[in-house]
C-alpha positions as a printed Julia matrix, in Angstrom:
790×3 Matrix{Float64}:
 -31.79   15.95  -57.99
 -33.92   14.49  -55.13
 -33.95   11.13  -53.4
 -36.32    8.23  -54.0
 -39.0     7.21  -51.4
 -37.61    6.23  -48.0
 -39.14    5.34  -44.71
 -39.73    8.17  -42.05
 -36.87    8.66  -39.64
 -37.56    7.5   -36.1
 -37.77   10.12  -33.42
 -34.81   10.19  -30.97
 -35.21    8.06  -27.9
 -33.86    9.06  -24.53
 -31.22    6.59  -23.12
 -32.81    3.95  -20.89
 -31.26    4.35  -17.46
 -32.22    2.5   -14.27
 -34.5     4.47  -12.06
 -34.03    4.45   -8.36
 -36.38    5.56   -5.65
 -35.15    8.89   -3.88
 -35.82    6.95   -0.58
 -33.23    4.33   -1.49
 -30.73    6.88   -2.87
 -30.92    8.53    0.6
 -30.99    5.37    2.77
 -28.34    3.01    0.95
 -25.55    5.41    1.11
 -26.15    6.31    4.85
 -26.43    2.68    5.67
 -23.39    1.69    3.65
 -21.32    4.59    5.38
 -22.22    3.62    8.83
 -21.92   -0.08    8.4
 -18.59    0.08    6.43
 -17.22    2.56    9.13
 -18.13    0.21   11.93
 -16.74   -2.67   10.03
 -13.59   -1.09    9.33
 -13.13    0.19   12.83
 -13.79   -3.37   13.98
 -11.38   -4.96   11.55
  -8.64   -2.55   12.34
  -9.18   -3.06   16.14
  -9.06   -6.97   15.55
  -5.78   -6.55   13.58
  -4.39   -4.26   16.15
  -5.16   -6.71   18.88
  -3.83   -9.55   16.95
  -0.66   -7.74   16.31
  -0.45   -6.76   19.88
  -0.87  -10.47   20.97
   1.66  -11.64   18.48
   4.21   -9.13   19.85
   3.4   -10.17   23.36
   3.67  -13.87   22.55
   7.14  -13.26   20.81
   8.37  -11.17   23.84
   7.15  -13.99   26.33
   8.7   -16.79   24.35
  11.85  -14.79   23.97
  12.03  -14.26   27.72
  11.26  -17.85   28.42
  14.28  -18.94   26.2
  16.52  -16.32   27.79
  15.7   -17.71   31.29
  16.44  -21.29   30.43
  19.65  -20.34   28.7
  20.71  -18.4    31.77
  19.76  -21.11   34.08
  21.78  -23.74   32.1
  24.66  -21.42   31.84
  24.62  -20.77   35.55
  23.72  -24.31   36.84
  25.8   -26.43   34.55
  28.65  -23.98   34.39
  28.78  -23.98   38.1
  29.15  -27.83   37.98
  32.18  -27.65   35.68
  33.67  -24.7    37.85
  33.35  -26.83   41.06
  34.99  -29.82   39.3
  37.86  -27.62   38.3
  38.08  -26.26   41.69
  38.27  -29.79   43.23
  41.12  -30.79   40.68
  43.05  -27.76   41.65
  42.62  -28.69   45.36
  44.05  -32.11   44.49
  46.9   -30.69   42.75
  47.56  -28.31   45.66
  47.44  -31.14   48.16
  44.45  -29.64   49.89
  42.29  -32.69   48.94
  44.03  -35.96   49.48
  42.88  -38.6    47.08
  43.87  -41.26   49.77
  41.74  -39.88   52.5
  38.23  -40.98   51.54
  36.71  -39.97   54.81
  37.68  -36.38   54.31
  36.66  -36.53   50.69
  33.29  -37.77   51.42
  32.56  -35.05   54.02
  33.86  -32.54   51.51
  31.76  -33.78   48.67
  28.71  -33.96   51.05
  29.07  -30.22   51.92
  29.25  -29.39   48.2
  26.2   -31.25   47.26
  24.16  -29.55   49.91
  25.5   -26.28   49.05
  24.98  -26.46   45.29
  22.12  -28.92   44.91
  23.88  -31.39   42.68
  22.77  -34.97   42.24
  26.05  -36.59   43.13
  29.72  -35.45   43.38
  32.14  -38.25   43.01
  35.97  -39.38   42.49
  36.81  -42.72   40.99
  40.35  -44.04   40.92
  41.98  -46.16   38.19
  42.1   -49.07   40.66
  38.32  -49.23   40.79
  38.13  -47.33   44.13
  35.32  -44.76   44.43
  33.96  -42.21   46.93
  31.21  -39.83   46.5
  28.06  -38.18   48.15
  24.66  -37.29   46.87
  21.14  -38.69   46.53
  20.7   -42.24   47.52
  17.54  -44.35   47.89
  14.53  -42.25   48.27
  16.63  -39.24   47.37
  18.19  -39.13   50.92
  21.79  -37.86   50.95
  24.38  -40.61   51.41
  28.1   -41.18   51.23
  29.17  -44.13   49.11
  32.63  -45.68   48.99
  34.6   -48.49   47.33
  37.73  -48.91   49.4
  41.02  -49.24   47.46
  41.51  -52.39   49.48
  38.25  -54.01   48.39
  37.16  -52.6    45.0
  34.58  -55.4    44.68
  32.13  -53.93   47.16
  30.46  -50.64   47.46
  29.49  -49.39   50.95
  26.65  -46.88   51.36
  26.36  -44.9    54.59
  23.62  -42.63   55.98
  25.05  -39.13   57.19
  24.03  -36.45   59.73
  23.89  -32.75   58.97
  27.61  -32.35   59.45
  28.4   -35.05   56.71
  29.54  -37.64   59.27
  28.79  -41.17   58.67
  25.99  -42.58   60.82
  25.4   -46.27   59.83
  25.95  -48.64   56.98
  22.63  -48.91   55.02
  23.65  -51.0    52.02
  26.45  -53.0    50.45
  26.6   -53.59   46.58
  28.66  -56.37   45.13
  30.76  -55.82   42.05
  29.73  -52.19   41.5
  32.28  -51.45   38.55
  31.68  -47.66   38.68
  34.59  -47.01   36.48
  32.55  -48.61   33.56
  29.77  -45.91   33.74
  29.76  -43.05   31.33
  30.89  -40.33   33.73
  34.3   -42.18   34.17
  34.8   -43.58   30.7
  33.91  -40.42   28.89
  36.23  -38.32   31.03
  39.07  -40.79   30.61
  38.63  -41.01   26.87
  38.45  -37.06   26.5
  41.51  -36.45   28.61
  39.93  -33.17   29.59
  36.9   -31.6    31.33
  33.69  -32.63   29.5
  30.04  -33.47   29.87
  29.43  -37.15   29.76
  26.8   -38.81   27.7
  23.39  -39.37   29.41
  23.5   -42.53   31.57
  21.42  -44.25   34.27
  22.83  -45.15   37.67
  23.55  -48.86   37.96
  22.0   -49.25   41.29
  19.17  -46.6    40.94
  18.05  -46.96   37.17
  15.27  -44.25   37.73
  18.13  -41.72   38.2
  19.13  -40.4    34.72
  21.98  -37.77   34.6
  24.79  -36.35   32.86
  28.11  -35.7    34.57
  30.76  -33.01   34.53
  33.78  -35.29   34.26
  37.27  -33.97   34.75
  40.26  -36.46   34.62
  42.88  -36.0    37.35
  46.52  -36.46   36.47
  49.79  -36.56   38.44
  52.67  -34.1    37.49
  53.96  -36.97   35.28
  50.67  -36.85   33.31
  49.65  -40.32   34.81
  46.03  -40.71   35.27
  44.98  -40.76   38.85
  41.19  -41.0    38.46
  38.24  -38.91   37.27
  36.24  -36.26   39.38
  32.47  -36.12   38.5
  29.49  -34.04   39.33
  26.04  -35.66   38.38
  23.14  -33.39   37.18
  19.96  -35.4    37.02
  17.65  -34.78   33.89
  14.86  -34.73   36.52
  16.21  -31.59   38.02
  16.22  -29.76   34.56
  12.6   -30.99   34.03
  11.64  -29.45   37.27
  13.01  -26.02   36.43
  11.25  -26.3    32.95
   7.87  -27.2    34.88
   8.41  -24.12   37.08
   8.65  -21.97   34.0
   5.47  -23.51   32.63
   3.34  -23.49   35.89
   0.16  -22.77   33.93
   0.79  -25.68   31.57
   0.61  -23.38   28.55
   2.16  -25.07   25.65
   5.41  -26.96   26.28
   9.03  -26.47   26.94
  11.62  -29.21   26.23
  15.36  -29.77   25.55
  16.62  -32.1    22.87
  19.8   -33.69   21.86
  20.71  -33.21   18.22
  19.72  -36.86   17.65
  16.07  -36.17   18.66
  16.47  -37.69   22.17
  14.77  -35.9    25.08
  16.92  -34.32   27.84
  14.1   -32.59   29.77
  10.65  -31.37   29.28
   7.85  -29.36   31.19
   5.44  -32.29   30.9
   4.88  -35.03   33.3
   6.51  -37.57   30.92
  10.0   -38.79   31.83
  12.76  -38.35   29.28
  13.83  -42.07   30.06
  11.0   -44.3    31.11
  11.85  -47.54   32.87
  11.22  -50.67   30.76
  11.96  -54.03   32.2
  13.77  -52.62   35.04
  16.1   -50.38   32.7
  15.88  -46.93   31.69
  15.23  -46.28   27.97
  16.08  -42.93   26.43
  12.89  -41.47   24.8
  12.9   -39.85   21.3
  10.75  -36.71   20.98
   9.24  -38.21   17.98
   7.77  -40.93   20.24
   6.63  -38.63   23.02
   3.19  -38.92   24.32
   2.76  -35.27   24.48
   1.35  -34.17   21.03
   2.93  -30.75   21.04
   6.49  -32.3    21.75
   6.03  -34.94   19.18
   4.46  -32.81   16.3
   6.78  -29.76   16.76
   9.84  -32.11   16.62
   8.45  -33.62   13.44
   7.87  -30.07   12.02
  11.47  -29.08   12.82
  12.8   -32.12   10.96
  10.6   -31.56    8.03
  11.57  -27.74    7.88
  15.38  -28.22    8.24
  15.88  -31.9     7.16
  17.78  -32.81   10.38
  18.11  -31.27   13.68
  21.72  -30.77   13.27
  21.05  -28.06   10.53
  19.64  -25.67   13.17
  22.6   -23.4    13.88
  20.93  -20.27   15.17
  17.78  -19.18   17.01
  14.63  -19.67   15.0
  11.21  -18.01   15.72
   8.62  -20.25   13.89
   4.7   -20.13   13.32
   3.82  -23.75   12.31
   0.08  -24.58   11.89
  -0.19  -28.07   13.32
  -3.82  -28.63   14.02
  -3.57  -25.32   15.83
  -1.37  -22.15   15.16
   1.76  -22.12   17.31
   4.47  -19.82   18.41
   7.7   -21.81   18.5
  11.09  -20.56   19.55
  14.11  -22.87   18.9
  17.36  -21.92   20.5
  20.75  -23.94   19.98
  22.5   -24.39   23.25
  26.29  -25.1    23.31
  29.15  -24.9    25.91
  32.83  -25.29   26.03
  32.47  -28.77   27.38
  30.63  -30.61   24.74
  26.99  -29.73   25.17
  25.04  -29.35   21.76
  21.29  -29.19   22.66
  18.21  -27.52   21.27
  15.91  -25.57   23.68
  12.31  -25.56   22.12
   9.58  -23.39   23.64
   6.0   -23.86   22.28
   2.95  -21.61   22.99
  -0.42  -22.2    21.27
  -1.8   -19.11   19.58
  -5.25  -19.83   21.11
  -3.98  -19.11   24.57
  -3.61  -15.52   23.4
  -6.32  -15.11   20.93
  -9.4   -16.13   23.04
  -9.97  -12.49   24.13
  -9.44  -11.31   20.6
 -12.09  -13.72   19.31
 -14.56  -12.6    21.95
 -13.94   -9.12   20.89
 -14.6   -10.07   17.32
 -17.98  -11.6    18.07
 -19.02   -8.45   20.07
 -17.85   -6.36   17.28
 -19.89   -8.36   14.75
 -23.04   -7.95   16.97
 -22.48   -4.24   17.35
 -22.3    -3.94   13.6
 -25.4    -5.8    12.96
 -27.18   -3.67   15.63
 -25.82   -0.43   14.26
 -26.75   -1.44   10.63
 -30.42   -2.09   11.75
 -30.69    1.24   13.65
 -29.14    2.95   10.62
 -31.58    1.41    8.21
 -34.5     2.3    10.37
 -33.33    6.04   10.7
 -32.56    6.14    7.0
 -36.03    5.0     6.17
 -37.83    7.54    8.44
 -35.58   10.37    7.17
 -36.19    9.36    3.53
 -40.06    9.29    3.94
 -39.83   12.66    5.66
 -37.93   14.09    2.74
 -39.53   12.38   -0.28
 -43.22   12.83    0.68
 -43.2    16.51   -0.24
 -41.13   15.74   -3.32
 -43.67   13.27   -4.57
 -46.46   15.81   -4.33
 -44.33   18.19   -6.44
 -43.78   15.59   -8.97
 -47.54   14.86   -9.2
 -48.17   18.59   -9.7
 -45.56   18.96  -12.55
 -47.2    16.05  -14.4
 -50.6    17.52  -14.01
 -49.28   20.88  -15.37
 -47.58   19.06  -18.29
 -50.87   17.38  -19.07
 -52.75   20.61  -18.98
 -54.86   19.69  -15.99
 -55.93   22.17  -13.46
 -53.06   22.59  -10.79
 -54.02   21.41   -7.23
 -52.77   23.61   -4.39
 -49.45   22.51   -2.9
 -48.58   22.27    0.91
 -46.77   25.39    1.61
 -45.64   24.51    5.16
 -42.88   21.98    5.87
 -40.16   21.63    8.48
 -37.43   21.31    5.84
 -36.27   24.77    4.64
 -35.23   23.49    1.29
 -38.44   21.71    0.5
 -40.31   24.86    1.53
 -38.29   26.89   -0.85
 -38.85   24.31   -3.55
 -42.73   24.43   -3.14
 -42.76   28.13   -3.31
 -40.54   28.34   -6.36
 -42.72   25.77   -8.07
 -45.77   27.93   -7.49
 -43.88   30.88   -9.02
 -42.54   28.8   -11.92
 -46.04   27.39  -12.85
 -47.39   30.97  -13.02
 -44.42   32.03  -15.22
 -44.78   29.13  -17.63
 -48.19   30.36  -18.95
 -46.67   33.66  -19.49
 -43.87   32.13  -21.29
 -46.0    30.16  -23.63
 -47.64   33.49  -24.86
 -44.18   34.88  -25.48
 -43.08   31.76  -27.26
 -46.01   32.08  -29.59
 -45.12   35.6   -30.59
 -41.42   34.71  -30.87
 -42.34   31.78  -33.09
 -44.22   33.89  -35.45
 -41.34   36.37  -35.53
 -38.97   33.47  -36.32
 -41.13   32.17  -39.09
 -41.15   35.59  -40.86
 -37.36   35.96  -40.37
 -36.93   32.43  -42.0
 -39.16   33.32  -44.88
 -37.25   36.45  -45.54
 -33.92   34.72  -45.27
 -35.02   31.86  -47.49
 -36.25   34.12  -50.24
 -33.23   36.46  -50.31
 -30.31   34.06  -49.95
 -27.95   34.21  -52.89
 -27.32   30.37  -52.48
 -30.01   28.09  -54.02
 -32.09   26.12  -51.18
 -34.58   23.34  -51.91
 -36.67   21.45  -49.34
 -37.87   17.89  -49.92
 -40.48   15.84  -48.0
 -39.61   12.41  -46.43
 -40.24   10.8   -49.88
 -37.81   13.01  -51.63
 -40.27   15.1   -53.52
 -39.22   18.81  -53.79
 -41.83   20.97  -51.93
 -40.18   24.26  -51.78
 -37.34   26.21  -53.45
 -36.01   29.8   -53.33
 -35.53   32.16  -56.18
 -31.81   31.45  -56.21
 -32.39   27.79  -56.92
 -34.52   28.75  -59.87
 -31.83   30.76  -61.33
 -29.07   28.3   -60.61
 -30.98   25.2   -61.95
 -32.66   27.23  -64.8
 -35.99   25.74  -63.69
 -38.71   27.4   -61.83
 -39.88   26.23  -58.32
 -43.16   25.19  -59.8
 -41.58   23.05  -62.47
 -39.19   21.35  -59.93
 -42.09   20.28  -57.91
 -43.6    18.59  -60.98
 -40.43   16.42  -61.61
 -39.24   13.34  -59.93
 -35.59   12.81  -58.99
 -35.0    10.58  -62.02
 -37.1    12.28  -64.58
 -35.52   12.33  -68.06
 -35.94   16.19  -68.15
 -32.83   16.18  -65.69
 -29.54   15.98  -67.52
 -26.89   15.58  -64.91
 -23.23   14.97  -65.76
 -20.07   14.23  -63.61
 -17.04   16.43  -63.6
 -15.56   14.2   -66.19
 -18.58   14.67  -68.58
 -20.1    11.2   -67.96
 -23.72   10.91  -66.96
 -24.31   11.03  -63.15
 -26.79    8.53  -61.87
 -29.41    9.47  -59.24
 -27.69    7.33  -56.59
 -24.69    9.86  -56.49
 -27.06   12.84  -55.96
 -26.26   14.57  -52.61
 -29.91   14.64  -51.67
 -30.42   10.88  -52.44
 -27.27    9.91  -50.39
 -28.43   12.34  -47.38
 -31.72   10.56  -47.28
 -30.32    7.16  -47.53
 -27.4     7.55  -45.3
 -28.96    9.97  -42.88
 -25.99   12.13  -42.73
 -24.59   15.49  -44.15
 -23.24   15.34  -47.88
 -21.16   18.07  -48.82
 -19.63   19.56  -52.02
 -20.9    17.09  -54.56
 -19.99   18.74  -58.0
 -22.29   18.22  -60.9
 -23.05   19.76  -64.34
 -26.63   20.66  -65.35
 -27.14   20.64  -68.93
 -29.41   23.42  -70.26
 -32.04   23.07  -72.98
 -29.62   25.16  -75.19
 -26.64   22.82  -74.55
 -24.81   25.06  -72.02
 -23.49   23.43  -68.85
 -24.25   24.97  -65.59
 -21.63   23.58  -62.96
 -22.91   23.49  -59.39
 -21.76   22.33  -56.05
 -24.33   20.58  -54.14
 -24.73   19.83  -50.22
 -27.62   18.08  -48.52
 -28.31   17.58  -44.92
 -31.31   15.56  -43.12
 -34.05   17.67  -41.51
 -34.91   16.23  -38.15
 -38.64   17.07  -38.43
 -41.6    15.08  -39.1
 -42.83   15.01  -42.85
 -39.52   16.51  -43.91
 -36.73   14.97  -45.84
 -33.55   16.94  -46.74
 -32.43   20.49  -47.25
 -30.4    20.93  -50.51
 -28.12   23.9   -51.1
 -26.69   24.88  -54.49
 -23.59   27.14  -55.34
 -22.88   28.2   -58.87
 -19.18   27.09  -59.64
 -19.41   27.6   -63.4
 -16.88   30.34  -63.5
 -14.4    28.66  -61.17
 -14.74   25.51  -63.24
 -13.79   27.5   -66.17
 -10.73   29.04  -64.23
  -9.74   25.53  -63.23
  -9.69   24.43  -66.81
  -7.47   27.29  -67.85
  -5.2    26.76  -64.91
  -4.69   23.08  -65.81
  -3.65   24.14  -69.36
  -1.04   26.72  -67.81
   0.07   24.0   -65.45
   0.74   21.53  -68.33
   2.84   24.13  -70.21
   4.89   24.84  -66.95
   5.5    21.16  -66.5
   6.69   20.79  -70.09
   9.06   23.75  -69.65
  10.34   22.62  -66.32
  11.23   19.09  -67.7
  13.18   20.55  -70.54
  15.16   22.82  -67.99
  15.74   19.77  -65.65
  17.11   17.91  -68.56
  19.41   20.87  -69.56
  20.55   21.17  -66.01
  21.32   17.42  -65.75
  23.38   17.62  -68.96
  25.34   20.67  -67.61
  26.25   18.83  -64.23
  27.06   15.78  -66.12
  29.49   17.58  -68.59
  31.0    19.69  -65.62
  31.67   16.43  -63.94
  33.13   14.64  -66.78
  35.41   17.64  -67.69
  36.6    17.65  -64.02
  37.34   14.01  -64.13
  39.28   14.43  -67.41
  41.41   17.04  -65.61
  41.91   14.69  -62.58
  43.01   11.91  -65.21
  45.4    14.19  -66.84
  46.85   15.12  -63.46
  47.2    11.45  -62.46
  49.07   10.82  -65.72
  51.4    13.74  -65.27
  52.09   12.68  -61.7
  53.0     9.18  -62.7
  55.66   10.51  -65.17
  57.3    12.8   -62.43
  60.07   11.24  -60.41
  60.32   14.29  -58.05
  58.33   13.35  -54.89
  57.57   17.0   -53.9
  56.05   17.72  -57.51
  54.16   14.45  -57.39
  52.62   15.23  -54.02
  51.6    18.81  -55.36
  49.81   17.13  -58.41
  48.22   14.6   -56.04
  46.85   17.52  -53.86
  45.6    19.26  -56.88
  44.03   16.14  -58.24
  42.08   15.6   -54.72
  40.9    19.18  -54.82
  39.47   18.88  -58.26
  38.03   15.51  -57.45
  36.19   17.08  -54.33
  34.52   19.54  -56.84
  33.75   16.83  -59.34
  31.9    14.82  -56.65
  29.7    17.82  -55.85
  28.54   17.9   -59.52
  28.2    14.09  -59.5
  25.99   14.34  -56.33
  23.81   17.03  -58.14
  23.73   15.01  -61.34
  22.5    11.78  -59.56
  20.1    13.66  -57.36
  16.53   14.75  -58.06
  17.16   18.14  -56.43
  19.72   20.27  -58.32
  20.06   23.2   -55.99
  21.38   21.13  -52.92
  23.86   18.4   -52.06
  23.24   15.53  -49.67
  26.32   15.99  -47.31
  26.11   12.4   -46.09
  26.47   10.72  -49.55
  29.07   13.29  -50.55
  31.32   12.83  -47.7
  31.21    9.0   -48.06
  32.32    9.24  -51.72
  35.16   11.8   -50.82
  36.37    9.59  -47.91
  36.43    6.63  -50.13
  38.33    8.47  -52.91
  40.93    9.84  -50.37
  41.49    6.42  -48.85
  42.24    4.97  -52.34
  44.54    7.95  -53.12
  46.56    7.33  -49.96
  47.02    3.49  -50.69
  43.82    2.09  -49.26
  44.69    2.38  -45.45
  41.31    1.46  -44.39
  42.84   -1.57  -42.43
  45.04    0.89  -40.29
  42.64    3.82  -40.01
  39.11    3.52  -38.83
  36.81    6.04  -40.44
  33.5     7.21  -39.12
  31.02    9.6   -40.72
  28.4    10.91  -38.34
  26.13   13.13  -40.72
  22.39   12.86  -40.95
  20.96   11.46  -44.27
  18.77   14.64  -44.41
  21.5    17.15  -44.07
  22.03   19.28  -47.21
  23.77   22.39  -48.35
  23.03   24.59  -51.38
  25.3    24.57  -54.48
  27.06   27.86  -53.47
  28.12   26.4   -50.28
  28.76   22.77  -51.44
  31.99   23.38  -53.4
  33.7    25.43  -50.55
  32.6    23.03  -47.85
  33.84   20.18  -50.2
  37.35   21.67  -50.65
  37.82   22.46  -46.86
  36.86   18.82  -46.03
  39.27   17.69  -48.66
  41.97   19.68  -46.99
  41.21   18.58  -43.51
  41.14   14.82  -44.47
  44.16   15.15  -46.59
  46.15   16.75  -43.82
  45.07   13.97  -41.5
  46.36   11.34  -43.75
  49.59   13.3   -44.65
  50.65   14.47  -41.17
  48.46   12.64  -38.51
  49.16    9.35  -40.11
  52.48    9.88  -42.08
  53.66    6.51  -40.74
  52.18    3.99  -42.9
  52.1     1.49  -40.01
  50.36    3.8   -37.6
  46.7     2.81  -36.76
  44.2     5.27  -35.44
  40.67    6.68  -36.2
  39.32    9.56  -38.4
  35.84   10.89  -37.61
  33.84   13.41  -39.7
  30.76   14.77  -37.72
  28.04   17.28  -38.56
  25.73   18.72  -35.94
  23.27   21.56  -35.71
  23.79   24.19  -33.1
  21.74   27.41  -32.74
  20.79   27.15  -36.5
  24.42   26.68  -37.67
  26.18   23.72  -39.07
  29.15   22.58  -37.05
  31.46   20.47  -39.36
  34.34   18.69  -37.49
  37.13   16.45  -38.53
  38.78   14.63  -35.65
  41.88   12.22  -35.77
  43.93   10.67  -33.04
  47.2    10.52  -35.2
  50.36   12.46  -34.66
  49.34   15.67  -32.76
  50.03   19.01  -34.1
  53.1    21.0   -33.08
  52.73   23.09  -30.02
  53.41   26.37  -31.85
  50.93   25.58  -34.58
  48.32   28.49  -35.24
  45.9    28.84  -38.18
  46.4    32.59  -38.33
  50.22   32.41  -38.34
  50.53   29.52  -40.8
  50.71   31.22  -44.24
  53.3    28.89  -45.84
  50.79   26.15  -46.54
  48.66   26.62  -49.65
  45.97   24.18  -48.12
  45.52   26.19  -45.0
  45.5    29.54  -46.92
  42.76   27.99  -49.24
  40.75   26.8   -46.13
  40.8    30.23  -44.6
  39.79   31.84  -47.92
  37.04   29.39  -48.32
  35.86   29.86  -44.73
  35.49   33.66  -45.19
  33.61   32.91  -48.44
  31.15   30.82  -46.2
  31.09   33.55  -43.78
  32.04   30.99  -41.22
  34.6    30.27  -38.56
  37.37   27.61  -38.64
  39.25   26.6   -35.41
  41.39   23.85  -34.21
  41.91   22.17  -30.84
  43.65   19.26  -29.16
  42.23   17.32  -26.42
  43.92   14.71  -24.18
  42.59   12.02  -22.0
  43.92    8.85  -20.39
  43.7     6.8   -23.5
  44.53    9.18  -26.29
  45.12   12.7   -27.78
  42.71   14.19  -30.51
  43.19   16.84  -33.09
  39.89   18.45  -33.93
  39.13   20.9   -36.76
  35.77   22.53  -36.51
  34.08   24.68  -39.21
  30.98   26.51  -38.19
  28.87   28.19  -40.83
  25.09   29.0   -41.42
  23.37   26.88  -43.96
  21.62   29.35  -46.5
  18.08   28.77  -47.84
  18.04   25.06  -47.26
  15.5    23.18  -44.92
  17.42   20.87  -42.75
  16.3    17.95  -40.61
  19.12   16.67  -38.33
């Protein structure tokens, strides 16, 4: 009945939580808030400035690219336009190709007006006339007479373009072998020549706007040319980059330099000859590295077909804008503008350093103010804490400071003084209440109709109420003289076998330190009678106590339980006999109906009149539908309801066989939940209606044996009613068809009568879409007294 000796339960321990000083609780959030706020503001300011600088750099580099493109369009386009004007003047006779004096003067005025390097005309016979930059970039007029094509004469000129003196004679000039002449003749139309060096002045590198001149018979007369020196383009790029920030350069698609804003020549002189310079071999790191990056990114420079804004990181972060430049005369260059990010970010970085210093200063000031404020707040609280410990220890309370500048702490000190006075008054009231509670406990303990016993920590009974003496049949004094495993206790299980002490509720409660409830046991009395009790036990969380045990007398309920089991056994026997009888009934009905079906099929096979055979076949199918209901009931464990899904599957299969097994032409679908059931009184009418609907579909909708289609039987639950529908896409019903007016058909009359028996509603509808026309018969009825789960 009681537990063996067990160790005393440890007293509950408070959860060990980290303890923080109030000073730091006040200081740390304050400091974190200030420092994080300043840091976030500084970070956002830095990011905002960085974004602004990025936007400014992008706008600057875009403007720079636009200016270069506009200058090239204007300057180079002007050269082609003037060439075309000169060719038109030749065609009109205004410019005489045989009057080299007039042509030289004319070209001189154009060079001075438009700032070109040289304007020339070369004839097919090797003759030449032109004006432009000569030695030391002084303007000159150069001529190769038609009568003497082996010598070139260079003349100084005055401001009016008149020849002043002969300054130089060159032997065997062969100007018609230069690129400006050869490329123009080869193209047969106005073009830009390839880059070439002047034969007599190799430091002059240029491209030429070359335009071939033909007579009306399309015979070549010569080539007009206007030279644009690469030096002139470089000078323009240098003017854009006056502060020497980054680099601007123009490339051919081959990677050779056309012009750049650096001091480096795009065609340095080596051994007296101009050598084109590749950007990959440039002495300017920005030009060389950016070109290499472009090739690495795009594979080859020809792959760059549209403007690109790039941010490569080549030893330093850069803003790079690449603009393809083309014109109608063959130019295919790349304009590259490079600006280092550092040129814009220096001020941002200085602001960042200032922000970091301000954050550090703010953090220090916040920490100092926080410590001062925390000390001001925590000092009075510490005095209150010491006073509370002294009161808890019973020591004499020291007077508390009643004057402080913080209103809340002043209120707290006054409240503590008031509380300490009330504590002593409360102790007196607690003692009185404790005495009253003890008296109430004793009264309740002694008068409870439930048996109660109390054990010590070793499981020894130390107290029991009168109800326990009556239930156990042993006085409280005698109980205290027994141990839990004394032979005087005779305890049995509900099955009559002896119950060991380890199964006692009191023993389990002590050992497992939890509530044990409703352990049934029998106490065998000295006269042999068995007193059945339900025992519950719970640990007592007090020192020197073990468990509290409650006993409830269940002898009478046990007797009632025994009698109930006997009655239940008799009912099960009777029910088994009735189930057997019901199975036999359904089995016999099913067999008799199948015998009738067999007789009808035999009779049908002997009749040669098709109409009579069809009538017998319909009768056979109707009886078969009823037989399948009884077969479903016979095979089911529930004899009051029919599983609709299984029933419709069997009925559909039987009807398919009846109509020649047309499953190949007609696709059938049954969409009924396996849990859908109907009671027996609704199963037969429902089965007969289904038989008529499916039969009509086969007979009328698919009368043509070669017709293909689909037949669908669906059951849904709507507002508590079953909605059973049969749909087919066979031959549609006549337009005048109506259920109410069709009385000549026995099948339709039967369906209407059965629908009234089900207290349901039968309707028909035809729907049409782009693919097919459906005939749908729908039966709505309420399932009676059957739990459904669709």
